[in-house]
N, C-alpha and C positions, 0 to 999 in steps of 0.2 A: 458269855463264857459258860461252858457247861461244867457242872460239878460231877466228877467221875467217882465220887464216893471216897471211902477211906480204906486203908490197909494198915496192917501192923507195921510193915516196913516198906518204904519206897526207896528204890535204888535207881540212881541216875547213872546210866551208862552200862550197857551189856558187853563190856570189854572183858579183859582177862580177869580182873578183880570182881567186877559186877556179876559175871556168870558164876564164878566160884562161890561168892557169898550167897547169891540167891539159892543155889543148889544146896548149900549147907544149912541156911536158915529154914528152907522148906522141909528139912528132916523132921521138924516139929509140925505134925499134921494139923495143928490148930492155928499155925501162923499163916497169915495172908500176906503175900509178897507181890509187890508191883515193881516191874523193871521197865524203865523208859530207855529206849534206844533210838537215836536219830537215824541210824542206817537200817538196812533190810536184812533178809535172811542170809546165812552163811553157806547155804547149799549152792555151791558153785564149783565147777571142776578146777578152776585155777586155785581155789582155796584148798581143796581136798588133796590135790596131787602135789607132793612135796617139791618136786623139781621145778614147778611152775611159780616159784616165788616172784620172779621179776614180772610176769604177766599179771599176777595178783596185785602187786603194788601199782602197776600201770593202768589198772582198770578204774575208771573214774568213779563208778558207783560204789566201789569198795574202799575208797581212799579220800580223806578230807583234802588232800593235796595242799596242805599248808606249806609255807616257806618262811624263812626268817626275814627280818628287815635287812638291808644291806650291812654286811659285816666288814668293818674297816680293815681288820687284820687279815681278811681273806680277799683282798683286792676289790672290796665293795660288792662282792657277789651276794645274791640271795641264795641261801642254801635250802634245798628241799627238806621238808619235814613230814614225811608220810605218816599218817595216823589212820587206823582202820575205822571206816564208816560202815560198820556191818556188825551183826551179832558175833561176838568173839573179839571184837575190837582189833587192836593191832596184833593180837595173837592169832587172828585169821589171815594176816598177810605178812607176818614176819618170817625170819629165817629158821624158825623152829629149833634154835640152839638151846640146849640145856646147860646152864651155867649158874653158879652161885657167887662168883667172885672169890676173894680170899677170906679165910676165917677172921683175920684181923679187922676186916672192913666193918663187921658188926660190933666188935668191941669198940671201934671208933664211934659208932652210933651211940652206944651207951655212954661213952665218955662225954659226948656232946649233949647229954640230957635225955636221951631216949632209953630210960631205965626199962630193963626187961627185954631189950632187943640186942643184947650181946650174943655172941655166936652160940654159946651153950644153950641159951634160951630159945633161939630161933631154929636151931638145928632140928628139934623134934617135929616142927611144923613142915620143914622141907621133907623130912622122912615120911611123915603122915601122908603127904600128897603124892608120893612117888611110888611107881611100880617099875623098878629097875630090872630090865631083862638081862643085863650083862654082868652086874656086880652083885656079890652075895649080900644078903641082909646083914646089917651091922648097925653100929651107932650112927654111921653116916648115910646109910641107904635103906630104903624100904621096899618091901614087896607087898602088893595088894592095894596100893594107893590109887587114886583116880587118874593121875597123869602118867601115861606110859612113856618110858625113857629107854632109848636103845641106840646102839651104834649102827652105822650103815652096814647092811648085809653083805654088800660086795663093792667095797670102795674102789675108786679108780686107782690104777697102778701108780699114778703120779704121786699119790699120798705117801706111798712107801718111800719114794725118792726124797720127798720133803722131810720125812721123819728121819731117815738115815743121814741126810746132809746136815740137819740141825744137830743130831747126836755127834756127828764127826767134829763139830766145833766145840764139843765139851759140855753140851747141855743134856740134862737127864731125860730119859724116857718116862712118860707119865701114863699109867694105866687108868688113873682115876683123877679127873680134874675137879671133882666135887667131894673130896675127902678132907684129909688133914691139911692139904695145901693144894693149890692149883698149878704149881710150878712144873714145867717140863714141856715135852712135845709128844703128841700121839693122836690117835683117832678120837674124835669127840663124839658126844652123845647128843641126840636130838629128841624132841617130843613128837614121835611118830609111832603109830600103832598099825601093824599089819599093812604097811605101805601107804597109809593115809595120815594127813596132818592130825595131830592131837592138839586140841585147844580146850579151854575150859568150857566153851559152848558145847562141845561134844562130850566132854568127860564129866561135867558137873550139871550144866543147865538142862540140857535135853532130857537126860534120865530123870531129873527131879520134876520136870514139867508133867510127867505121867501121873504124879500124885494129885494134880489138880488144884494145888494151892498157890501157883505162880501165875500171874498175869503178865505176859511179855507184850509190850506195846512198841512195835517197831515204827519207823517213820515218825518218831515223836521227839521233837527238839525241845529241850528244857529252856525256858525263857527266864525264869526267876524263881528264887526260893521265897516262900512266904514266911514271914517272921512276925510273931505276936507275943508281947510280954516276955521278951528275952528267950524265946524258944522258936526253933525252926518247926513249922507246922505242916509244910507240904510244898508242892511245886506247881507252878503254872507252866504248861507246855503247849506246843503247837503240833497239831496232827491234821493232815488233810486240809490245811488252810484255816482250821478252826482252833480257837483257844480252849484249853481244858484245864481243870484244876483237880489235883488229887491230894488227899490228906494222909499224912503219916502219923498214926496213933502212937507208935512207940518211938521209931527213929527214922530219920532221913539219912541215907548213906550215899555219899558222893563217890563215884567210881569213874569219872569221865576222863581221867588221865592227867598227866602233868601239864598239859596245855589248856584243856577245857574245864577242868575242875576250878582252877583259879579264875578263868573267864566267867564262869557261872556265879562264883562268889562275888566278883566285882560287879557284874550286872545286877546283882541282888542288893548292892549297897554295903557289902562286907569287904573292907579293905582300908586303904588310906583315905580318910574323910576328905582331906583337901583335894586330892587327886580326883576323887569321885565327883565332888561338886563342880570341878572344872569341866567335867564331861556332862554335866546336867543330870547326874544320878544322885538321888537323895541318900546320904549315908545312913545306914541302919545299925552298923556295928563296926567300931574302929578296930582294925587289925592290920597294921601296916606291912606285915610280912607276906600277905597274900600276893602271889605272883613273883616274889623275889627268890633268889638262890637258884635260879634256873641254870643247870649245867648238863653237859652231854659229852660223849666220847667223840673225838675227832680222829679220822683215819685218812690215810693217803697211800695209794697202791703203787707197787712195782709191777708193771705189766709186761708180759713176755708173749711173743708170737712164735709159733713153731710150725714147721711143715709136717711134723709127725702127727698122725691122727689119733694118738692115744687119748688125748683129752676129750672131754665132752664137747660137742659142737656139731654144727650142721655143715656138711661138705659132701662132695661127690664120693670121695673115698669112704666116708663114714655112713653113706646112705643105707647100705644093706644092714649094717649094725643098728642104725637108728630105727629101721622098720621092725627088726626083731625085738628091739627094746620096747617099742610101743606096744607090740603084740603081747610081749611078756607082761607088761604092766596091766594091760586091759584084761588079760586072762588070769594072772596070778598075783597082781599087785606087788611084784618084785622087780628087781633090776634098777638101772640108773634113775628111772622116773620116780622110784620110791625113796630116793635120796634127796636131801636138801642142798646138795652140791658142796656145802661147807663141811667137808668130811674130816679134816684134820686141822690141828691148831697147835700153837706154842704160846705159853705164857712164860716170858723170860725177863730177867733183870738185864737191862742194857748198860748198866754201869755198876761197879762194885759198891758195897756199903748199903744197899737198899734192903729193907726188911721184907719185901715182897716183890713179885714181878710188876714192872711198870708199863709193859707193852704186851698186848695180845697180837700175835701174828696169825692172821686168818689165811689159810691156803685154799685156793680155789682152782681145781683141776679143769679149768675151762677159760676160754677167752671172755673178756667182758662183753656183754651185749651192747649193740649199737644203740644210740639214743632213741632211734625211731623203730627199733625192733627188739622184742623182749627176750629173744633167745640168742645164744652165742653162734655167730657165723664164722666158720673157720676154726682154727685150733690154736691153743696156747694155754697159758696158766698165769695166775696172779698171786701175789703175796701182799696182803694189806695189813700194815702195822696200825694198831689202834692204841692211842695214848690213854692209859687207864685212869689216871688220877689228875684231871685238870684242876687248876686253881681258879680259872676264869669263872666268873659268875655273872649271869644276866638276869632277865626278868620277862614275864608275860604281862602285858598291859592291854587295855582296850583301845580300839580305834574309834569307838563311839558307843552309844548306849543300845545299839541294836544287836540282838543275839545272832542274827544272820550274818553279821560282819565278822570275818576271821579275826582272831586276836593278833596283836602285834607281838611277835616272837623275837626276842633279842637275847640269844645265849652268850653274846660277847665273846665269841670263839677266839681263842689265842690272844685275848686281850692282856693276859699275864704273860710276859715275855718268856718265862721259863717253860711254859706249856709246850713250846715247839721243840725244845731240846731233846726229849725222848724220841720224838718222831724223826729228827735228823739222824740220831744214832741208829734208829730202827731201819731207816732206808738203807743206810750203809751195811747193817747186818743182813738185811734181806738180800742185798746184792751178793754178799758172800755165800749165803745159803743157795741162792739160785744159780750162782756161778760155780758151784762145786762139781766135781767129777760125776756125781750121781745124775745130774741133769744133762751131761754132755751129749748123750746119745740122741737127745731130742732136738739138737741144733737150733736152739731158740735164740732169738734176738730181742733185745730190750726196747720196748716201745716207749715206756715212761719209767723214770724220768728221762731216759735217753742218755746215750754215751757222752754228750756234751755237758751234762750236769754232774759235776764232780765235787766242787768245793762245798764246804758247809753253808756258805752264803747262798750258793746257787741252789742247793738242796732246799734250804729254807724258803727261798723264793718260789721254787716249784711247789712246795707244800702249800704256801699261801695262795697260790693260783689254782690249785686243783683239789685241795682237801675238802672233805664233806663230813657229815656226822653219820653215825651208825644208828641213829634214832633211839637212843637210850635216855631220853629227856627225863630228868628227875628234879625234885627238890623244891617245887614252887609253893608247897604248903607244908613246910618243914615240920617234922615231929620233934618235940623237945621242949626246952624252957628258954626263957629270955624274950626280949622285945620283938624279935622277928619270927619266933616260933608260931605256927598256926594251929597245930593240934598237940595235945598232950600225949604221953606214952600209951594211953588207952584209945588214941585216935579220935578223941573228942575235940571239937573246935573250942579253942580257948574263949571263954566268956559267953558262949551261946549254947543253950541246952538243946537236946534232941537231934544233934547233927554230928555225924562222924565222917571222916574221909579215909578211904582205904584204896589207895592206888599208888602209882610211882611218885606222885606229887609229895607224899609224906617222907620220902627217903631223904635223910639229912645230908649225906654225902654219897656220891655214886660209888657203886661196888666195882671191883676190878674184874668185870666180866659182863656178859649180857644180862638183861634185867627181867626177862619174862618170868623165870622161875622164882625170882625174888618177889615179884608181885603176887604170884600164886601163894607163896609163903605168907605174905602180908594178909592176903584174903583169908587164909586158913586161920590165922591167929585172930583176925578181926571178927570172924564168925563166933569164936569162943568168947571174945570180949562182949560182943553184942548180946549174945544169949546168956551172958553171965555164968558161963560154965567154968569150972576150974581149969586154969591154964595147964598145959602139958609141963611136966617137970623138966628142968634143964637137963641136957645130956651130961652123962658122966664121962668126961674126956680125960685122957691121959694128961698128966701135968705137962704144960708147954705145947699141947696139941694145936691150939689155936695160933701159936706163934711159929709154927713150922715154916 
């Protein structure tokens, strides 16, 4: 094993959090930062072109291609779990959606023991990271941050129909989904800059590497954390078939994500001692919460086929338009290829009495791609309800002591019976929206669930046979207090010095929205904690603003 020396900070995982933290730590010109990433470079046209999300996810070298263990409540199916195996991590292959959830979500974190992570306290970190091109600077929005945020420049006309149809049912129009509330329907924002994907690799890491104090080691799979005398001292990793060891003089920071951060801890003997011994792993530090509390958002679509060529898609009628769109993007970086396709959304309460929206309705002005082809062929549109607050909890465990073996991923989807109820209500509401007069001119027919699926029981059966997750895995190294908490509110591993975790695994309970911007926020605050800088002052909100 070769000794690769020591650095002030060693970061495992050049994903959304890892890239951001590396860039922020490197602002100190005296700090030496090493970043280990199992994947390769993010310089790939599927990554940079926003409309090519599906091909990016479908490219083997960019994706770990994990899947769950069979899910009993989803007819025993294994559900795909795409995770980015590339610099930028899942932020290099995701849908580029900018979302924060609902303000109450963070107050829930604080109530569960994550002191200092209430909405007023985390909002300044969202603002610091943001360069919002559409909304004015305010207590909720920033200009000049590293992550560019913008609405689609020329959204497909079908979005207008979706918004109008939803409003006609009495739901409010939303101009800002990341302000005092996320409730309503409207055009959504994405992390896109000048027609190209914005990721923390592009916005934080690459500019910081010009300073010369970051060593990025791609193709480097972390095998084990070294622990000595109650302190994490470094990492053993594999690169080019050879084992290497690197030492962290100040801190080791895990940013491998909600699936692989707990995997690495368990491989290192940090977790439930009895379970580790059963796998032949010597326990180093008893921490039974590692890998537990896994949860994710479940979605199930209503799919429509249309003879009208308005939607995005490949067809003979749309061929001239497609050629012009491709030329426009190549020359100007504008047009449909500069969009992430997920251009409008609704966050709605599907039943009275709720204190916040319980379902996200994602509108897609395109037919769903076929399984063996990454782009939509023909025309249509889809509305995908996403259940925002699942009660089901699962876990990540090891299949064995070898780091090359994928972890066992069991989110226990829909294992709590009530988790399916918002989705049943949402399928029925989606049909009302898509069946409105606004969509009549497109002469669409319903492909799924299909006209024969009408009763609540039939809709529930359809959901169980077709539902999937939207890849927002969180919670497996929960932040807070209590026997199953893994890190404290400063993101330090309970009972072991020199080690912090800063990624989606620390999220105590999932937010009511997409998680990428949340992880950027966590990274921004983590950098201040690591550098022992004064934390940003909590935002001064109007009374009741977080309860809107």
